[in-house]
Each structure stands twice: as C-alpha cells, then as structure tokens.
N, C-alpha and C positions, 0 to 999 in steps of 0.2 A: 459752326460758330467762329466768327472772326475775333481775334484778340489783338489789340494794339495798345501801345503806350502813348499814343497821341490822343488829343481830344476830338479828333475828326477822322473820317474815312473819306478819302478823295472820291468825289462823284456821288456820294450818298448824302441824303438829307436824313438827319437822325431825330428820333423822338426819344427823349430821356425817360427811362423807366424807373431808375433809382440805383442806389449804391448796392453792390453785391460784394460778398467776401467769402473767403474760404480760409480755414486755418487748420493747423495741426501742431501738436507738441510731440517732439521726438526726444528720446533719451539715448544715451550712448550704451553700447554693449560693454560690459565689464572687461571682457577679454580684449576688445578693441581699445578700450580706454587705457588699459595698462600698456599695450604695445604702442599706442600713440603718445603716451606719456614719455616713453623711452625716446621716441622720435624727436621730442622737443629738446632733448639733450644734444642732439647732433644737427638739428635743423632740417629743413626740407618740408615738402608738402605733406599735410596730414590727410592722406587719401581716404581713410575710413570716415573721417569727419566730413570731408568734401562730398563723398557719396551720400552720407546721411542727410546733408543739407540739400543736395540735389533731389533726393527722394521726397524730402519734406516740401520743397517748392512745387514739385510735380503734383503731390497730393493736395496741397492748398489750392493750386490752380484748378485741378479737377473739381474740387468742392465749390469753388467760385463759379465755374462754368455750369455746374448742376443748379446752383441758385439762380443764375441768369436764365437758364433754360426753363426753369419753373415759372419765371416771369414772362416767358414768351419772347425773349430777346433774340436778336439776330447777331449781336456782337457785344463785346465789352470793350469800352474805350478807357483811355487814361489809366491803364493798369499799373499798379505799384506793388512792391513787395517790401515787407519789413520783417525783421527777426529780433528776438530778444531772449536772453537767458531768463528762465522762469525759476530755476533752482540749479544747484550744482549738478552738472551732467545732463541738463535738459534745456531745450530751446523751443520757442514757439516761432513758427513761420506763418505769416498772414499774407494773402494775396487779396487785393481789393481794386475795384474799378467801378465804372458806371455802365450799367446794362442799358442798351439802346435797341430800338426797333427801327428798321428802315421804313421811310414813308414812301 
C-alpha cells in the first residue's frame, strides 16, 4: 500500500474509491501523567506524551490502511492527520485520506 500526502502519484492514473479513515483515543498513564506534570515545571520535551501520540498516529494509520485494503485500494492519497482532546487526559487522533486504485 502506497501512502502519500499529495493528491497524485507520479506516473499513475488513479481511480478514486472514496474517503478512508482510522482513529484511536489514547489516555495518559497516571504514573506518567504525574512525572510529566513535574516536567512542565522545569521545561523540556514531554517524552512520554510524545511516545503516546506517536503510537496513536501509527494505530490510526494502520486502521486507515485496513479500511483502504477492504475497498481494494492500491494507495491512499492526500493523507492528513488531526488530533483533539476529548476529555482531560485523553486525545483522539484521526488519519484520513482518499483510497485509490491504479488504472
């Protein structure tokens, strides 16, 4: 499966199959939340949160690819990511794009 953030793939004629998406909602670990809270006092990268968001993006991408595969897609073009807090300590990450088949 080819994944790109452009609306084309050089040298390929594309047939649009439809929008596909994948999402996940991740919550923080209480122990990590406390340690990261202390980190905000001194500044610096919040590595535990960074890791959580990387994992969430990977899972959302995987679910988007599964949806595209079910449609018979060869690729997903124009991929975008979005995230939002859904409650204190939890964030949703969504990956979406257009599933396409090569002609």
